[in-house]
N, C-alpha and C positions, 0 to 999 in steps of 0.2 A: 127494064129490069124488073123480075122479078125471080126471086129464090124459089126453086117449085122443090126441092129435094135439099136436104140436110143428111149426113153419115155423119155419126159419131165415134171415135172408138178411146177408150181410155186408156191412157197411159200415167206413168210414176216416175217420170223423169225430171228430178228435180222440182223444178216449178212449174214444168209442162204438163199439165191435166188430161188434154186428151188431144187428137188430132185431127180432123175433119176436114169432110168432102159436100161442097155444095156445088148444086143440077142450077143454072141460069138457065131462065125460058124453055127448061126439058132440052134444051140444045148443048151448052156446053160446062164442064165439069171441069172446077176447080180444088186441086187436090193439097196437103198436106199444108193447112192452117192450123196455125195451136191454137187452144184455149189454156194459157198460162194464167197461173196466181201472183199476181202485181202486189206494188204497196196500197195500192188503191181498191183490189177485191178482182176478180176475172177480169180479162182482156183476150183479145183477138189477136193474132201477130198472123200476117199474112204471107205465102210462102216465098222464098228467097235463097239465093244462091253464091256462095261466093266465087263472084267471077276473078282472071286469071289474073286480075290489076287490081289493085287495095277496093277497100270498101265492102259493101255489100249491096246486091240488086236484088230487089222486088222480080220474083217469075211474075207475080199477077198481083194486083192491087185495085182498089176502087180510085176512084179518078176525082171526087169533090165527096164534100163531107156527109152531102146526105148520103148517099151512096156506102160511104166508110161506115157511115150508123147502122143503116139499112144491113148492110152483114154482120155488123160485129154484135147487133141484138139480136140479130136470127140465131147465130149459130152458139152465141152464152143459153138462150132461151131451151135450144136444143139438149144443151148438156147440162143446164138444170133439169129439166124435164127427164134425163136420160140417168141422172142423181134418185134423182125422187120414185122414179120406179124400182130402182135398184135396192131403194132402202126397205 
C-alpha cells in the first residue's frame, strides 16, 4: 500500500485542525481523516460514524501498527508542510 496523494483542508473546530483525504495506490480515496491537537501534539483520527446501535464505528482504518504509523506520519507531514507554506 502506498499513499500517492494527500489533500489537506484547514479547519478551526475546537481541537480539529484539518480534514485530510488520502489516495491509496492511485486507486482508492479515503475522505474525512481528521488532524487533531491532542495532549501529546498532533494526531490523526480516521473517519467514523455513529451506527444505529451504541458506540462508534470507523468507516476506514489501518489494520496493523505499521500501516497506522504510515498513514499518521504521512498526513501530519502534509499538514505541517501546508502550515509552513502558509506562514
